[in-house]
C-alpha positions as CSV (number, residue, x, y, z in Angstrom):
1,M,0.0,0.0,0.0
2,C,1.4,3.4,-1.0
3,F,1.0,6.1,1.8
4,S,2.1,9.1,-0.2
5,R,0.8,10.9,-3.3
6,V,2.0,14.2,-4.7
7,G,-0.8,16.6,-5.1
8,R,-3.3,14.7,-2.9
9,T,-3.6,15.1,0.8
10,I,-4.5,11.9,2.7
11,K,-4.0,10.8,6.2
12,F,-0.4,9.4,5.7
13,N,0.8,11.9,3.1
14,Y,3.8,14.1,3.3
15,S,4.5,17.2,1.3
16,V,7.2,17.3,-1.4
17,T,8.4,20.8,-2.3
18,F,10.5,21.9,-5.3
19,E,13.5,22.2,-3.0
20,D,13.0,18.6,-2.0
21,C,13.3,17.6,-5.7
22,Q,16.3,19.9,-6.3
23,L,18.4,18.8,-3.3
24,P,19.3,15.3,-4.7
25,Q,20.3,16.8,-8.0
26,Q,22.5,19.4,-6.2
27,I,24.2,16.7,-4.2
28,R,24.6,14.5,-7.3
29,K,26.4,17.4,-9.1
30,K,28.8,17.8,-6.1
31,F,29.6,14.1,-6.2
32,L,30.2,14.3,-10.0
33,K,32.5,17.2,-9.5
34,A,34.4,15.3,-6.7
35,L,34.6,12.3,-9.0
36,L,36.1,14.3,-11.8
37,S,38.7,15.8,-9.4
38,L,39.6,12.4,-8.1
39,E,40.0,11.0,-11.6
40,N,42.2,13.9,-12.6
41,N,44.4,13.5,-9.5
42,L,44.7,9.8,-10.3
43,A,45.8,10.6,-13.8
44,I,48.5,13.0,-12.4
45,A,49.7,10.4,-9.9
46,K,50.0,7.8,-12.5
47,G,51.9,10.2,-14.7
48,C,54.3,10.9,-11.9
49,E,54.8,7.2,-11.5
50,I,55.6,6.8,-15.3
51,I,58.0,9.8,-15.1
52,Y,59.7,8.2,-12.1
53,I,60.2,4.9,-13.9
54,R,61.5,6.7,-17.0
55,L,64.0,8.7,-15.0
56,L,65.3,5.5,-13.4
57,A,65.7,4.0,-16.9
58,V,67.7,7.1,-18.0
59,Q,69.9,7.0,-15.0
60,K,70.5,3.3,-15.5
61,C,70.3,2.5,-11.8
62,G,70.2,-1.2,-12.3
63,P,66.9,-3.0,-11.8
64,R,63.9,-0.9,-12.0
65,A,62.9,0.2,-8.5
66,P,59.2,0.6,-7.9
67,A,57.8,4.1,-7.4
68,P,58.0,5.4,-3.8
69,L,55.6,3.8,-1.4
70,E,53.9,7.1,-0.7
71,L,53.0,7.5,-4.4
72,Y,51.8,3.9,-4.6
73,L,49.6,4.4,-1.5
74,H,48.3,7.7,-2.8
75,I,47.2,6.0,-6.0
76,L,45.5,3.2,-4.0
77,D,43.7,5.8,-1.9
78,L,42.5,7.7,-5.0
79,K,41.2,4.5,-6.6
80,S,39.3,3.7,-3.4
81,H,37.7,7.1,-3.2
82,I,36.7,6.8,-6.9
83,R,35.0,3.5,-6.2
84,T,33.2,5.0,-3.2
85,V,31.9,8.0,-5.1
86,N,30.8,5.8,-8.0
87,S,29.0,3.5,-5.5
88,I,27.3,6.5,-3.9
89,L,26.2,7.8,-7.3
90,E,25.0,4.4,-8.4
91,H,23.0,3.7,-5.2
92,A,21.6,7.2,-4.7
93,G,19.3,7.2,-7.6
94,W,16.4,6.0,-5.5
95,V,16.5,9.2,-3.5
96,A,15.5,11.2,-6.5
97,V,12.8,8.7,-7.2
98,M,11.5,8.9,-3.7
99,V,11.0,12.7,-4.0
100,G,9.4,12.4,-7.4
101,E,12.3,13.2,-9.7
102,R,13.7,10.8,-12.2
103,S,17.5,10.3,-12.1
104,R,19.5,11.6,-15.0
105,A,22.4,9.6,-16.1
């Protein structure tokens, strides 16, 4: 049984305002902006790793040493944050549906 209808007042209804419909979209835009920033930072970190490896090859330091641990951990952190934001965006679509707005991909 559905207890809510937009535009009709019944005993178990709640009001949905324009702001209620806009909030999920505003939050989604912020997550998309954060995702873009994380992806750009990941690209930069991977670029640093490639440059590091190329510099080692030029200096002929013997066997290739891996990139510094801090860079490796930073890349792992960025990948983790990207997965988290993607998961939030993927699973948050129902919020927009709950307030009467269709999710836009």
